[in-house]
C-alpha positions as CSV (number, residue, x, y, z in Angstrom):
1,M,-44.2,-68.6,23.8
2,D,-48.2,-68.1,23.6
3,E,-50.0,-69.4,20.6
4,V,-52.3,-66.3,20.3
5,F,-49.1,-64.3,20.6
6,L,-47.3,-66.1,17.6
7,I,-50.3,-66.2,15.4
8,N,-50.6,-62.1,16.0
9,L,-46.6,-61.8,15.3
10,Y,-46.7,-64.2,12.1
11,F,-49.5,-61.9,10.7
12,N,-48.2,-58.4,11.7
13,M,-45.0,-59.7,9.8
14,L,-46.8,-60.7,6.7
15,V,-48.8,-57.6,6.7
16,F,-45.3,-55.8,6.8
17,M,-43.8,-57.8,3.9
18,I,-47.0,-57.5,1.8
19,G,-46.9,-53.7,2.6
20,A,-43.0,-53.3,1.6
21,C,-43.8,-54.9,-1.7
22,I,-47.1,-52.8,-2.8
23,G,-45.0,-49.9,-1.4
24,S,-42.3,-51.0,-3.8
25,F,-45.0,-51.2,-6.8
26,L,-46.2,-47.8,-5.5
27,N,-42.9,-46.1,-6.6
28,V,-43.2,-47.8,-9.8
29,V,-46.9,-46.0,-10.3
30,I,-45.6,-43.0,-8.7
31,Y,-42.6,-42.1,-11.4
32,R,-44.3,-44.2,-14.6
33,L,-48.1,-42.9,-14.2
34,P,-47.5,-38.9,-14.8
35,A,-44.9,-40.0,-17.5
36,G,-47.7,-42.0,-19.6
37,E,-45.7,-45.2,-19.4
38,S,-47.4,-48.3,-18.1
39,V,-46.7,-49.7,-14.7
40,V,-46.9,-53.2,-15.7
41,S,-44.2,-53.3,-18.4
42,P,-41.2,-53.5,-18.9
43,R,-39.8,-54.6,-15.9
44,S,-37.7,-52.0,-13.0
45,H,-34.7,-50.7,-14.8
46,C,-31.8,-48.1,-14.3
47,K,-31.8,-44.8,-16.3
48,C,-28.7,-46.8,-18.2
49,G,-30.9,-49.1,-19.3
50,K,-30.1,-52.3,-17.6
51,P,-33.2,-53.9,-15.8
52,I,-32.7,-54.2,-11.9
53,A,-32.3,-58.3,-10.7
54,I,-34.4,-59.6,-8.6
55,Y,-31.7,-59.6,-5.5
56,D,-31.4,-55.9,-6.3
57,N,-35.0,-55.1,-6.1
58,I,-35.8,-56.4,-2.2
59,P,-38.1,-53.7,-0.5
60,I,-36.3,-51.5,1.6
61,L,-33.1,-53.6,1.9
62,S,-31.7,-53.4,-1.7
63,W,-31.3,-49.7,-1.1
64,F,-29.4,-49.6,1.7
65,L,-27.4,-52.8,0.5
66,L,-26.4,-51.4,-2.7
67,R,-26.2,-47.7,-0.8
68,G,-28.5,-46.2,-3.2
69,K,-26.9,-46.9,-6.1
70,C,-27.1,-48.9,-9.3
71,R,-24.6,-51.7,-9.2
72,H,-24.3,-51.3,-12.9
73,C,-23.7,-47.6,-13.4
74,G,-23.2,-46.2,-10.2
75,E,-26.4,-44.2,-10.6
76,Y,-28.1,-42.6,-7.6
77,F,-31.4,-44.1,-6.5
78,S,-33.5,-41.3,-4.6
79,F,-33.9,-41.9,-0.9
80,R,-37.4,-41.4,-1.4
81,Y,-38.1,-45.2,-2.5
82,P,-37.4,-47.3,0.6
83,M,-39.3,-44.5,2.7
84,V,-42.2,-45.3,0.4
85,E,-41.7,-48.7,1.2
86,L,-41.1,-48.7,4.6
87,G,-43.8,-45.9,5.0
88,T,-46.5,-48.5,3.3
89,A,-45.4,-51.3,5.3
90,L,-46.1,-49.4,8.5
91,I,-49.2,-47.4,7.7
92,F,-50.5,-51.3,6.6
93,L,-49.3,-52.8,9.6
94,G,-51.0,-49.9,11.6
95,L,-54.0,-50.1,10.0
96,W,-53.9,-54.2,10.4
97,N,-54.3,-53.8,14.2
98,V,-56.8,-50.7,14.7
99,G,-59.8,-52.5,12.8
100,T,-61.4,-56.0,11.9
101,W,-59.5,-58.0,9.3
102,Q,-62.3,-57.0,6.7
103,V,-61.8,-53.1,7.8
104,A,-58.0,-53.3,7.7
105,L,-58.3,-54.3,4.3
106,V,-60.7,-51.6,2.9
107,W,-58.3,-49.4,4.5
108,M,-55.0,-51.1,3.0
109,V,-56.7,-50.4,-0.4
110,F,-57.9,-46.7,0.6
111,A,-53.8,-46.1,1.8
112,G,-52.8,-47.8,-1.5
113,M,-54.3,-45.3,-3.5
114,M,-53.8,-42.4,-1.4
115,I,-49.9,-42.8,-1.5
116,P,-49.5,-42.1,-4.8
117,A,-51.9,-39.4,-5.2
118,A,-50.5,-37.2,-2.8
119,L,-46.5,-37.8,-3.9
120,I,-48.1,-37.2,-7.4
121,D,-49.4,-34.2,-6.4
122,L,-46.4,-33.3,-4.5
123,D,-44.6,-33.9,-7.9
124,T,-46.6,-32.8,-10.6
125,M,-49.3,-30.3,-8.6
126,E,-51.6,-32.7,-10.4
127,I,-53.8,-35.8,-8.8
128,P,-55.1,-38.2,-11.3
129,D,-58.8,-38.7,-11.6
130,R,-58.2,-42.2,-11.5
131,F,-57.3,-42.0,-7.7
132,S,-59.7,-39.3,-6.7
133,I,-62.7,-40.1,-9.0
134,G,-61.8,-43.8,-9.0
135,G,-61.3,-43.7,-5.5
136,F,-64.6,-42.4,-4.6
137,I,-66.2,-45.1,-6.8
138,I,-64.2,-47.9,-5.1
139,G,-64.8,-46.4,-1.7
140,M,-68.8,-46.7,-2.3
141,I,-68.3,-50.2,-3.6
142,F,-66.7,-50.8,-0.3
143,C,-69.4,-48.8,1.6
144,M,-71.9,-51.3,0.5
145,L,-69.7,-54.3,0.8
146,V,-68.1,-53.5,4.0
147,P,-70.4,-50.8,6.2
148,A,-68.7,-51.3,9.5
149,I,-65.9,-49.1,7.7
150,H,-68.4,-46.5,8.8
151,Q,-69.0,-48.2,12.2
152,I,-72.5,-50.1,11.1
153,Q,-73.0,-52.6,13.2
154,P,-74.3,-55.8,11.0
155,S,-77.7,-57.1,11.6
156,E,-79.8,-59.4,10.1
157,F,-80.8,-57.6,6.9
158,L,-77.6,-57.3,4.9
159,V,-79.0,-55.1,2.3
160,L,-80.1,-52.8,4.7
161,D,-76.6,-52.5,6.1
162,G,-75.3,-51.8,2.5
163,I,-77.8,-49.2,2.1
164,K,-76.7,-47.7,5.3
165,G,-73.0,-47.7,4.6
166,V,-73.4,-46.4,0.8
167,I,-75.6,-43.4,2.7
168,A,-72.6,-42.6,5.2
169,G,-70.3,-43.2,2.2
170,L,-72.0,-40.3,0.1
171,Q,-72.6,-38.0,3.2
172,G,-68.8,-37.9,4.0
173,A,-68.2,-37.5,-0.1
174,F,-70.4,-34.6,-0.4
175,I,-69.5,-32.6,2.9
176,G,-65.8,-33.1,3.1
177,S,-66.0,-31.9,-1.1
178,G,-68.5,-29.2,-0.2
179,L,-66.3,-28.1,2.7
180,I,-62.9,-28.2,0.7
181,L,-65.0,-26.5,-2.2
182,W,-66.6,-23.2,-0.2
183,V,-63.3,-22.6,1.7
184,A,-61.2,-22.9,-2.0
185,L,-64.2,-20.4,-3.6
186,V,-64.0,-17.7,-0.2
187,A,-59.9,-18.1,-0.8
188,E,-60.1,-17.5,-4.1
189,A,-62.8,-14.4,-4.0
190,I,-60.3,-13.2,-0.9
191,L,-57.0,-13.6,-2.9
192,K,-57.9,-12.8,-6.4
193,K,-56.4,-16.4,-7.6
194,E,-56.7,-19.7,-7.7
195,A,-56.4,-21.2,-3.9
196,M,-56.6,-25.1,-4.7
197,G,-57.4,-27.1,-7.5
198,F,-60.6,-29.1,-8.2
199,G,-58.6,-32.2,-8.0
200,D,-58.4,-31.4,-3.6
201,V,-62.2,-31.3,-4.4
202,K,-62.3,-34.7,-6.1
203,L,-59.3,-35.8,-3.7
204,M,-61.7,-34.9,-0.6
205,G,-64.9,-37.1,-1.9
206,A,-62.6,-40.2,-2.3
207,I,-61.7,-39.3,1.6
208,G,-65.2,-39.0,2.5
209,A,-66.3,-41.9,1.0
210,F,-63.8,-44.0,3.2
211,C,-63.4,-42.4,5.7
212,G,-67.1,-40.7,6.6
213,W,-67.8,-37.3,7.2
214,Q,-66.0,-37.2,10.5
215,G,-63.0,-38.1,8.4
216,A,-63.0,-35.9,5.7
217,V,-63.4,-33.0,8.2
218,F,-60.4,-34.1,10.5
219,A,-58.6,-34.7,7.2
220,F,-59.3,-31.2,6.2
221,F,-58.7,-29.4,9.1
222,G,-56.0,-31.8,10.7
223,G,-54.1,-32.3,7.6
224,A,-54.0,-28.3,7.5
225,V,-52.4,-28.3,10.5
226,I,-50.1,-31.2,10.2
227,G,-49.0,-29.5,6.9
228,C,-48.3,-26.4,8.6
229,I,-45.7,-28.1,11.0
230,L,-44.2,-29.9,8.1
231,L,-43.9,-26.2,6.4
232,V,-42.3,-24.7,8.9
233,L,-39.6,-27.6,9.3
234,C,-39.1,-27.7,5.4
235,L,-39.1,-24.1,5.2
236,P,-35.2,-23.7,4.9
237,W,-35.5,-26.3,1.8
238,M,-38.1,-24.8,0.6
239,R,-36.5,-21.4,0.4
240,K,-33.9,-22.3,-1.5
241,K,-36.2,-24.3,-3.8
242,E,-38.1,-21.2,-4.5
243,S,-35.0,-19.1,-5.3
244,E,-34.0,-21.7,-7.8
245,E,-37.4,-22.7,-10.1
246,G,-39.8,-21.3,-8.0
247,F,-42.2,-22.9,-5.4
248,R,-46.1,-24.1,-5.0
249,I,-47.5,-26.3,-2.2
250,P,-50.2,-28.9,-2.9
251,F,-52.6,-29.3,-0.2
252,G,-53.2,-33.0,-1.6
253,P,-50.8,-34.3,0.8
254,S,-52.0,-32.7,3.4
255,L,-55.3,-34.2,3.3
256,V,-54.1,-37.7,2.9
257,L,-51.8,-37.2,5.4
258,G,-54.7,-36.1,7.8
259,S,-57.0,-39.4,6.5
260,I,-54.0,-41.7,7.3
261,V,-53.8,-40.1,10.5
262,Y,-57.3,-39.8,11.5
263,L,-57.7,-43.7,10.6
264,L,-54.7,-45.0,12.8
265,F,-54.6,-42.6,15.6
266,A,-57.8,-39.9,16.1
267,K,-60.9,-42.0,14.8
268,P,-62.2,-42.6,18.5
269,Y,-61.4,-39.6,19.9
270,V,-62.6,-37.5,16.7
271,S,-66.0,-39.6,17.1
272,L,-66.0,-38.9,20.8
273,Y,-65.9,-35.6,20.0
274,F,-68.6,-34.7,17.7
275,T,-71.1,-37.1,20.0
276,D,-70.0,-34.8,23.2
277,I,-70.9,-31.5,20.8
278,Q,-74.0,-33.4,19.7
279,K,-75.6,-34.2,23.5
280,T,-74.4,-30.6,24.1
281,L,-76.8,-29.1,21.3
282,E,-79.6,-31.5,21.9
283,S,-79.3,-30.5,26.1
284,F,-80.3,-26.8,25.0
């Protein structure tokens, strides 16, 4: 086989396995953080109190090998656990293949914060500040250290490149947050009730810092479209849920999904689209 192919295969497999392991840790974060528990200790355990052995805690595989049940008491483990692990692994693998390794690592950090933010919002209707405000701060640091995440070409003046990256990150954060804030205010004025939580505004700041203003705009509108499609698909289940206990739809997961889709698939097309618009306006 070609040596380059084998090297690429090795790194792809490595990134997939690392993503699955991180996804396993994110499951712990998603479950314990809203409950105010430590995400470090104690080790993973079942509701019966028995710790989960290392050989029963293999990402993705263990759930299927155990048929989704605890080895000791037969307690059912949610199917979401292997799905988070598999989803994180696939997202990491995709991000690894759409940019340089430096940019890919930054976006993996971003995805590692956004996945638990989305699922915690889905469970509790709240987005922890450590993912929104913390994500914005970490995003700005990466804007300075790896300005290439905003398509800034390296030059001889690294400090100037970092400043450009910070400006691009701030621009993305303020435009993204401002967009969703104004939409929320207008919707609240029309509906006479809160349409979006302020957590979504802060989350958009983190998304804008990492993805830039174009990514933030796509996350909002693209995420809304994707969210509507998923809403239609899940409507039968949601009606049952609503009849049982009432049902509200958080917007955070749609924003996160839109930002991930932007990074994985839409980034070059969105950039081209806005470039064409700019050229059209300049022609007048």
